[in-house]
C-alpha positions as CSV (number, residue, x, y, z in Angstrom):
1,M,35.4,-63.2,-74.1
2,L,32.8,-62.5,-71.4
3,N,32.5,-58.9,-70.5
4,V,32.2,-59.3,-66.7
5,I,32.6,-56.5,-64.2
6,R,34.7,-57.9,-61.4
7,P,34.6,-56.3,-58.0
8,D,38.0,-55.7,-56.4
9,L,38.4,-58.3,-53.7
10,A,41.2,-56.4,-51.9
11,P,39.1,-55.7,-48.8
12,I,39.0,-59.5,-48.1
13,T,42.7,-60.1,-48.5
14,R,43.6,-56.9,-46.6
15,H,41.7,-58.1,-43.5
16,L,43.4,-61.4,-43.8
17,R,46.9,-60.0,-44.0
18,A,46.4,-57.3,-41.4
19,M,47.0,-59.9,-38.7
20,F,50.6,-60.1,-39.8
21,G,51.1,-56.3,-39.7
22,S,49.6,-56.2,-36.2
23,R,52.2,-58.8,-35.1
24,L,54.9,-56.5,-36.5
25,L,53.6,-53.5,-34.6
26,I,53.4,-55.3,-31.2
27,A,56.8,-56.9,-31.7
28,A,58.4,-53.6,-32.6
29,V,56.9,-51.9,-29.5
30,H,57.6,-54.7,-26.9
31,H,60.0,-57.3,-28.2
32,L,62.5,-55.2,-30.3
33,P,63.6,-51.8,-29.0
34,V,62.9,-50.0,-32.3
35,F,61.5,-46.9,-30.7
36,E,64.0,-46.8,-27.9
37,E,66.9,-46.9,-30.4
38,L,65.3,-44.0,-32.3
39,S,64.4,-42.0,-29.3
40,A,67.7,-40.2,-29.2
41,G,67.5,-39.2,-32.8
42,P,67.3,-40.5,-36.4
43,L,69.4,-43.4,-37.7
44,S,70.1,-44.8,-41.1
45,L,68.4,-48.0,-42.0
46,A,71.7,-49.8,-41.9
47,D,72.6,-48.4,-38.4
48,L,69.2,-49.2,-37.0
49,S,69.4,-52.7,-38.4
50,A,72.8,-53.2,-36.9
51,R,71.7,-52.0,-33.4
52,L,68.7,-54.4,-33.5
53,Q,70.8,-57.2,-35.0
54,L,68.4,-57.6,-37.9
55,N,69.3,-59.0,-41.3
56,E,68.3,-57.3,-44.5
57,R,65.1,-59.3,-45.1
58,P,63.4,-58.7,-41.6
59,A,64.6,-55.1,-41.6
60,M,63.0,-54.6,-45.0
61,V,59.8,-56.1,-43.7
62,L,59.6,-54.3,-40.4
63,F,60.8,-50.7,-41.1
64,P,58.7,-50.1,-44.3
65,A,55.7,-51.5,-42.4
66,L,56.2,-49.0,-39.5
67,C,56.5,-46.2,-42.0
68,A,53.3,-47.3,-43.7
69,M,51.6,-47.2,-40.2
70,E,52.9,-43.6,-40.0
71,L,54.9,-44.4,-36.8
72,L,58.3,-43.9,-38.6
73,D,59.3,-41.8,-41.5
74,Y,62.5,-40.6,-43.3
75,D,64.2,-37.3,-42.6
76,E,65.8,-35.1,-45.3
77,S,68.9,-37.3,-45.1
78,G,67.1,-40.5,-45.6
79,R,67.4,-41.6,-42.0
80,L,64.6,-43.2,-40.0
81,R,62.9,-41.3,-37.3
82,I,59.9,-41.5,-35.0
83,T,56.9,-39.5,-36.1
84,E,54.6,-37.5,-33.8
85,L,52.2,-40.4,-33.9
86,G,54.9,-42.9,-33.2
87,R,55.8,-41.1,-30.0
88,Y,52.5,-42.4,-28.6
89,V,53.9,-45.9,-28.5
90,T,57.0,-44.9,-26.5
91,Q,57.2,-45.4,-22.7
92,T,58.4,-41.8,-22.2
93,H,55.6,-40.0,-23.9
94,T,52.7,-38.8,-21.7
95,P,50.1,-40.0,-22.5
96,N,51.0,-43.2,-24.5
97,L,49.5,-46.4,-25.7
98,A,52.5,-48.6,-25.0
99,G,50.8,-50.3,-22.1
100,Y,47.7,-50.8,-24.2
101,V,49.7,-52.5,-26.9
102,E,51.5,-54.5,-24.2
103,L,48.3,-56.4,-23.5
104,E,48.9,-58.4,-26.7
105,K,52.6,-58.9,-26.4
106,D,52.4,-62.5,-25.2
107,D,50.1,-63.6,-28.0
108,P,51.8,-66.7,-29.5
109,G,51.7,-65.2,-33.0
110,V,53.4,-62.0,-31.8
111,V,56.1,-63.9,-29.9
112,E,56.8,-66.1,-32.9
113,M,56.9,-63.0,-35.2
114,A,59.6,-61.5,-32.9
115,I,61.6,-64.7,-33.0
116,R,61.4,-64.8,-36.8
117,L,62.4,-61.2,-37.1
118,K,65.5,-61.8,-34.9
119,N,66.3,-65.1,-36.7
120,D,65.4,-64.1,-40.2
121,G,62.8,-66.9,-40.2
122,P,61.7,-69.6,-37.9
123,L,64.2,-71.3,-35.7
124,D,63.2,-74.6,-37.2
125,A,63.0,-73.8,-40.9
126,P,61.0,-76.8,-42.1
127,E,58.3,-75.9,-39.5
128,G,57.9,-72.4,-40.9
129,I,58.7,-72.4,-44.6
130,S,55.5,-73.3,-46.5
131,F,55.5,-74.7,-50.0
132,V,59.0,-73.4,-50.9
133,K,61.9,-75.7,-51.8
134,E,64.6,-75.8,-49.1
135,G,68.2,-76.3,-50.1
136,E,69.0,-79.5,-52.1
137,G,66.0,-81.4,-50.7
138,P,62.8,-82.1,-52.4
139,S,60.1,-79.4,-52.9
140,P,57.1,-79.6,-50.6
141,M,55.1,-79.1,-53.8
142,D,56.2,-82.6,-54.9
143,D,53.9,-84.1,-52.3
144,P,50.6,-84.8,-54.2
145,E,48.3,-84.1,-51.3
146,L,50.0,-80.9,-50.1
147,S,50.4,-79.7,-53.7
148,R,46.7,-80.2,-54.5
149,K,45.6,-78.4,-51.3
150,F,47.9,-75.4,-51.9
151,T,47.2,-75.1,-55.6
152,L,43.5,-75.3,-55.2
153,G,43.7,-72.9,-52.3
154,L,45.2,-70.3,-54.7
155,A,42.8,-71.1,-57.5
156,G,40.1,-68.7,-56.5
157,R,42.6,-65.8,-56.5
158,A,44.0,-66.8,-59.8
159,R,40.6,-67.4,-61.4
160,H,39.5,-63.9,-60.4
161,L,42.7,-62.1,-61.4
162,S,43.7,-64.0,-64.5
163,P,41.2,-62.4,-67.0
164,I,42.2,-58.9,-65.7
165,V,45.9,-59.7,-66.1
166,A,45.5,-61.4,-69.5
167,A,43.7,-58.3,-70.8
168,K,46.7,-56.1,-69.9
169,L,49.5,-58.4,-71.2
170,S,50.8,-57.9,-74.7
171,K,48.6,-59.3,-77.4
172,R,50.8,-60.9,-80.0
173,E,51.4,-64.1,-82.0
174,G,54.0,-66.2,-80.3
175,H,54.7,-68.2,-77.2
176,L,54.0,-67.5,-73.6
177,L,56.0,-69.2,-70.8
178,D,54.2,-69.2,-67.4
179,V,56.9,-70.0,-64.8
180,A,55.6,-71.6,-61.6
181,G,52.2,-71.3,-63.3
182,G,50.3,-73.1,-60.7
183,T,46.6,-73.4,-61.7
184,G,47.4,-72.3,-65.2
185,Y,44.5,-69.8,-65.3
186,Y,46.8,-66.9,-66.4
187,T,47.9,-69.0,-69.3
188,F,44.4,-70.1,-70.2
189,E,43.0,-66.6,-70.3
190,W,46.0,-65.2,-72.3
191,L,45.5,-67.9,-74.9
192,L,41.8,-67.0,-75.1
193,N,42.8,-63.5,-76.0
194,N,45.6,-64.7,-78.5
195,P,44.0,-67.4,-80.5
196,T,47.0,-68.1,-82.7
197,S,49.5,-68.3,-79.9
198,T,50.8,-71.2,-77.8
199,A,52.0,-71.5,-74.2
200,T,54.0,-73.6,-71.8
201,I,53.3,-73.9,-68.0
202,L,56.4,-74.7,-66.0
203,D,56.0,-76.1,-62.5
204,R,56.4,-79.1,-60.3
205,P,54.9,-82.4,-61.6
206,A,52.3,-82.6,-58.8
207,V,51.2,-79.0,-59.5
208,L,50.8,-79.7,-63.2
209,D,48.5,-82.6,-62.5
210,V,46.1,-80.2,-60.9
211,A,46.6,-77.6,-63.7
212,A,45.7,-80.3,-66.2
213,E,42.4,-81.0,-64.5
214,L,41.6,-77.3,-64.4
215,L,42.5,-77.0,-68.1
216,D,40.0,-79.7,-68.9
217,E,37.4,-77.8,-66.9
218,F,38.3,-74.5,-68.6
219,A,38.2,-76.1,-72.1
220,S,34.7,-77.5,-71.5
221,S,33.3,-74.3,-69.9
222,G,31.4,-73.3,-73.0
223,R,33.1,-69.9,-73.2
224,P,33.8,-68.9,-76.8
225,G,37.2,-70.1,-77.9
226,A,37.9,-72.0,-74.7
227,G,37.8,-75.4,-76.4
228,S,40.8,-74.5,-78.6
229,V,43.0,-73.5,-75.6
230,K,43.6,-77.1,-74.6
231,G,45.5,-78.0,-77.7
232,R,47.8,-75.0,-77.4
233,V,49.1,-75.6,-73.9
234,T,52.2,-77.7,-73.0
235,F,53.0,-78.7,-69.5
236,A,56.7,-78.8,-68.6
237,A,57.8,-80.3,-65.3
238,G,60.9,-78.8,-63.8
239,D,62.7,-76.7,-61.2
240,M,63.1,-73.1,-62.4
241,L,66.1,-72.7,-60.1
242,V,68.3,-75.3,-61.8
243,D,66.5,-76.9,-64.9
244,E,66.7,-75.5,-68.4
245,I,64.0,-72.9,-69.0
246,P,62.2,-73.2,-72.4
247,Q,62.7,-70.4,-74.9
248,T,59.8,-68.1,-75.2
249,D,58.5,-64.7,-76.5
250,I,56.8,-63.7,-73.3
251,L,57.6,-64.9,-69.9
252,L,55.1,-64.4,-67.1
253,A,56.2,-64.4,-63.5
254,A,53.1,-64.1,-61.4
255,S,53.4,-64.0,-57.6
256,L,56.8,-65.6,-58.0
257,F,59.7,-63.4,-57.0
258,H,58.1,-62.6,-53.6
259,D,58.8,-66.1,-52.4
260,W,62.6,-65.7,-52.5
261,P,65.4,-63.6,-51.0
262,T,67.1,-60.9,-53.1
263,P,70.0,-63.0,-54.4
264,T,67.6,-65.7,-55.7
265,C,65.5,-63.0,-57.3
266,Q,68.5,-61.8,-59.3
267,L,69.4,-65.4,-60.2
268,L,65.8,-65.9,-61.5
269,A,65.8,-62.7,-63.4
270,N,69.1,-63.8,-65.1
271,R,67.7,-67.2,-66.0
272,F,64.4,-65.7,-67.3
273,A,66.2,-63.2,-69.4
274,A,68.3,-65.9,-71.0
275,A,65.1,-67.8,-71.9
276,I,63.5,-64.8,-73.6
277,R,64.0,-64.4,-77.4
278,P,65.3,-61.1,-78.7
279,G,62.5,-58.6,-78.8
280,G,60.6,-60.6,-76.1
281,E,59.1,-59.5,-72.8
282,L,59.3,-60.4,-69.1
283,W,56.2,-59.6,-67.2
284,A,55.9,-59.6,-63.4
285,H,52.5,-59.6,-61.6
286,D,52.8,-59.0,-57.9
287,A,52.1,-56.6,-55.0
288,F,54.7,-53.9,-55.0
289,L,56.1,-51.7,-52.2
290,N,56.4,-48.0,-52.9
291,D,59.9,-47.1,-54.2
292,T,60.2,-44.9,-51.2
293,L,59.7,-47.9,-48.9
294,D,56.9,-46.3,-46.9
295,G,53.8,-48.2,-48.0
296,P,51.2,-49.1,-49.2
297,L,50.1,-50.5,-45.8
298,A,48.2,-53.4,-47.4
299,V,51.3,-54.5,-49.3
300,N,53.4,-54.2,-46.2
301,D,51.0,-56.5,-44.4
302,Y,51.3,-58.9,-47.3
303,S,55.1,-58.6,-47.0
304,A,54.8,-59.6,-43.4
305,Q,52.7,-62.6,-44.3
306,L,55.2,-63.7,-47.0
307,F,58.1,-63.2,-44.5
308,W,56.2,-65.5,-42.1
309,G,55.7,-68.4,-44.6
310,T,58.3,-68.1,-47.3
311,K,62.0,-67.1,-47.9
312,G,60.9,-63.8,-49.4
313,R,59.0,-60.6,-48.9
314,C,57.3,-57.9,-51.1
315,Y,59.7,-55.8,-53.1
316,S,59.5,-52.3,-54.7
317,R,59.2,-51.8,-58.4
318,A,62.7,-50.2,-58.3
319,E,64.1,-53.4,-56.9
320,Y,62.5,-55.5,-59.7
321,R,63.7,-53.1,-62.3
322,S,67.3,-53.3,-60.9
323,W,67.2,-57.1,-61.3
324,F,65.8,-56.8,-64.8
325,S,68.5,-54.3,-65.8
326,E,71.2,-56.4,-64.3
327,A,70.0,-59.3,-66.3
328,G,70.3,-57.3,-69.6
329,L,66.7,-56.4,-70.0
330,E,65.3,-52.9,-70.6
331,P,62.6,-52.2,-68.0
332,T,59.7,-50.0,-69.0
333,S,58.3,-47.2,-66.8
334,E,54.7,-48.5,-66.9
335,N,53.0,-49.3,-63.6
336,I,49.8,-51.2,-64.5
337,P,47.3,-51.8,-61.7
338,T,45.2,-55.0,-61.7
339,Q,43.2,-55.8,-58.5
340,M,43.7,-57.1,-55.0
341,D,46.7,-54.7,-54.4
342,Y,48.6,-56.3,-57.3
343,G,50.0,-54.8,-60.5
344,L,52.1,-55.5,-63.5
345,I,55.5,-54.2,-64.6
346,W,57.5,-55.4,-67.6
347,A,60.8,-55.3,-69.4
348,K,61.9,-55.9,-73.0
349,K,64.8,-57.9,-74.3
350,P,66.9,-56.0,-76.8
351,M,66.9,-57.2,-80.4
């Protein structure tokens, strides 16, 4: 394996995702009366959500982001309140920056963000949900051209992160299942570190066509051991929400749960747990909110981006671990950082 020192590319993705956090801020100041509702005193998250008529998902995107911006925080009773800094975006404080923020309130992205917060997504769902299967209809990722564009768009991120992630996953003889594996790079790198093991990549057929091309490229890269990887990979076309999931020793869910709402995340955790053999492991690689739901800011910006384009958002490690426990797994307490504001957590299946 090449010993390459890889710089953390988080500054690039943070600048990209900050656009979505800015839209949340402006929407909260001038399209949703967040600060007005809190001006009379603290409110529970549930009460504030009810007053603003926000569903669970937009509330869990908006309020943690405002806490990460240090405009809101939680009092000793766990209620949301305006911070000293936050008072400077209220109309009643002298001086304030509410008028300064107002200069951007008619930006089309801000207006659309406000609509999506109030509606829990775009008014016309097919126009706003990117690359995520909608209802009983076909997946957008079944379109060869769209699938190729999106999969290759994610390839640079996966290519950078996959050696880092593979080095931190369990090293063992057995089988890895990479669910919604996309480019396949996480699988290829893990197999390079585990030369007697095998793996399956589960994804939509059009995605697997791209992954097969990338596997050919990987196998012919000249890296020591890369040539043997090709014969140890199986491609399985399927829908993780409804199709049978192959049995495995390790299941990797990389950047997967964040595309889905909470009930679907629990469904997926249950299905994954059933596919893992006794003594096996479920690994999740993602960007995690603090368990206290007040940051990190970069992950809250990413959550806003996911809210914009998928059915999901970023979740805390506590939320993941609750899904894993409910599915009959035993979550570990390890929080393993990787790069680009991502990390790993994992759970065991009892023997």
